[in-house]
N, C-alpha and C positions, 0 to 999 in steps of 0.2 A: 763574167766574174765580178764580184763585189770589190770595189776599191775604197779603201779607208785611209784617209790622211791622218797624220799625227805630227805633233811638235817634234821636229827632227833636229839633227840628223839621227841616223840609227844609233841606238845606245842610250837614248834619253829615258827618263822614268816613264814618259808617255808611251814610248815604244815598248818598254817592259810591261806596263799596265795593259796595253792593247793586246799583247800576246796572251794574256790570261783570259780574254773573251773567246768563247767558242766560235763566234762569227769570224774571227781573224784566221782560223785554221785554213779556210779555203778562199781567203781574200788576198788581193794585192795590197800591200801596206806601203803607202807613199809618204815619205818624210817631207815636211814643209819647214821653211826657215823660221816661222813665227806662228803664234796663235792666230793672228789676223790672217795670214796666208792660208792656214789650214781651214779656217771658217769660210774664207772667200771661195775656196775650192768647192765647198759644199754648195754654197749659194750659186756658183757658176754652173754647177752640174758636172764638173770634171771628175768629182769623186762622189760616192754614195753617202759617205759619212766621215766624220772627223772625231778623233779622241783628243780632248784638250783638258788641261788642268782647270779645276773650278775653285778649289780652296785647299789650304794646308792647315794642319792643326797648330802650327807655330806661327806662320806668317798671315794666316787668314785668307781672305778672298783673293783671287787672281783678277785684278781690275779689267784686263783686256778681255777676258771671257765674259764677265758680267756685263760690260758695256756693249759688246757685240750682240749679246742676247737681248739687251734692252733696246737696241737701235738697229736700223737696217732691215733688210728683208727677214721675215720671221723664220726661226729655226725651232726645232723641238729636241728635247733630251729623250733619247730612246733607251739609255741604260747608264749605269754608273759603275765605277770601279774604285775600290779603296786599296792603296798600295803603301805598305810600310816603306819609309824612306831611310836608306842607309847610304852614307857617302864614303868614298875612298879618296885619298890623295894620290893621284897618278902622276908618274914621270916617265921619261924615256929611260931605257935600260942604261945603267951606269951612273945615273944622276943620284947624288946624295942630298940629304936634307940641307946641308950647308951650301950646296950649289944653287939652290932655288932663289931666283931674283925676281920672278914674276909668277902670278897665279891667275887663272881664268876660271870663271864659273858663272852660273845664272844668279840673278839677284835674290831669288827665294832661297837658293842653296847657300849663298853667302850669309844671309841672315840667320841661317840655322847652324853655321859653324864659325860665326864671327869671333867668339871668345877663343875657340880652339886655334884659329889662325893667328890671333893676336898673341897667344901664349907660345905657339909652336914656331911661327914664322914672323916674329916681331919686325915691323918696318917694311915687310915685303908688300908691294902694291898688288891689289886685286883688281883685275879687269872684269867688268860685268858684261856678259854677252847673252845671246838669245837662248841658249840652252846649256845644260851641263855637258851634254855629249859634244856640242860644238867646241867646248873647252878642251875636251879630250882629243878631239880631232885636230885642234890647233896645236896642242902639245906634240902630237905625233908628227905634225908638219914642221915643228921647230919654232913656232911663233911665240910660245910661252914655255916656261920651264916646268910648270905643274898645273894640274887641274883638279878641282873638286867635282867629282862626277859619280854617276851610278856605277856599280860594279860591272854591269853589262858593257858600258862604254869602254872601260879599260881592256876588257876581253876583246872587243871588236877592233880596237885600234892598236893592239899589241903593246900596251903600256904596262909598267910595273907599279904595284901599289906599295907606297912607302908607309901608309897608315890606312887602316880599315875601320869601319864603323865609327866614322868621325861625326860627332854631333854635340852641340851644346845642350840639347834637350832630347835624350834618347827616347825612342818610341814614336817619333813623328810620323804622321800619316798624311798622304795627299789624296784628295778625291778628284777623280777624272770623270768627265761626262762624254758620252757618245752622242754627237749631234747629227741630225738629219734634216732634210727639208720636211715641212709640215706634212703629217699623215695622221690617220686615225690612231688613237692610242691603243696599245696592246691590251689584252684582257687583264682583269684584276687578278692579283695573286693572293690578296689578303694581307700582304706586307709591302705596301707601295708608298711611293712618294710622288707628290705633285709640285711642280715648280711654276712660278708666274712672276710677272712684273706688274706692279700697281702704280699708276701715275695719278698723283693728286690733281683734283679739279682746280684747286687753288690752295695757297698756303694760308691756313687759318688755325686758330686754337682748337686742339682736339682732333686734328686731321689724322694723325697716326692712331689715336684711340679708336676712331671710327673704323679703320681697317682691322685693328686687332679685335674689336668687339664682334665683327662679323664672323671671325673664326672662333672666338671664345664662346659665343652664345650657341654655337653648334658643336662644341667640344672637339674642334679640329686643332690638333697640336702642331705648333710651328717648330720645325727643326732648324731653321735659319731665317733671319731677316736682317737686312742691312740697307742703308740708303745709298744711292748713287746719284750724282748730278745728271740732269737731263741734257747737258751740253748746251742749254740755253743760257738765260741770265743767272747771276748769282742768287742762290736761295731757292732755285727750282730743283726738286728732287723726286726721284721715283724710288720704290721699294722693291728690292729683289727678295723673293720669299720662297722657301721650301716648306711644305706641310706634309703631315702624315695623311695617307689615303690616296684614293684614285678618283679621277673626275667622274667615274661611273658611280661612286658612292654618293648616296643622296645628300649627305651632310656636306661633302666636299663640293659637289656641283652646286648645291644651294648657296654655299658661302661665296663661290666665285661669281654666281649670278648676282648676289647682293653687292659684291664689290663693283661689278660692272655698273650697278645703279648709282653708287656713291662716288665713284672715281671718274676721272676724265677718260681713262682707258685702262684695260686690263689685257696684258699680253700673256696668253697661255703658253707655257714652255714644255708641257708634256707630263704624262703620268707613266711611271716606270717602276720596276721592282726596286725595293729598298735593299741596300747591301750592307748597312752598318748596324743592324740591330733589329729588334722585333717590335712591331707596332703594338701599342697598348690596347686593351679592350675598349670597345665602344660603350660609353656610359648609357644607362637607361634613358630612354626618350630620344636617342639620337641614332638608333639603328635604321637601316633602310626601310624595314617594314613599318616602323613607327612613323617615318616621314610619309610613306605611302598611305597609311591609315589616316593620318591627320589631313592629308590633301583630300581623301575621299570623304571624310567627315565634313570638311568645309564645303565641298561641292554639294553634298546633300543638304546642308543648311541653306546654301544659296538657291537651291532648286525648290526645296519644300518648306523652308522656314523652320524645320525641326528635323530630328533624326529618328 
């Protein structure tokens, strides 16, 4: 049986997102206490995959996930899930708003309801813990008076919702990625995404432009790019990148090969179906057949001096 780890305990948004994947129907779902523990379980081989948060439309990237993908034993992204994020304020039965003296939630959740908490529970301290579901679990155990959690968590831990659809920015979405140990990428779907990490050979003027140019010259659209420290000295950075297309696409594979030439290293993080929209059309001169034809033209020139 396939075993999939997720940021636990049960009732987190990661748990909710994982249950939307068809692969989860016949799998053992194993909660882990943190993103790091879930990823370590994949690397150790104790689970087959892990679903962890990658980025949020309000708070941006999840540093723990980006840093683990950039460092340590290689992993690849096999799939992605987008989940609309809606928070509830949960309490034990009988607790009223005026009784709340403590609140627990995850840092990303707190950032998305900060104004609401300030206006609704002024002066009440908020404890930041490993997951929203852990907050709900702690409230059920009596450690806190209230939790900002996913609706599923309140259901699982028998809590009462004093407020629903709590958010400073309605419509927030979190992107989760399914990580596995390295394996050959799945087939192209025609609407794919490829992820990678590019490490600068050295810090110099135009270093980022060099990376961007390799994509732009091949009409490869970037859907995300951000810098992360390499954990070495100050000023050393790598770039975490998502782009449209599949590594089997000539223009995408060609761009990655070019990056390998100009960068100190390129870590391939997988090609997988894109779940947040439709890939745009490939411009003239960048289709697979046109790349193949140009390589054939060059080979003929090199062999015969003419075409």
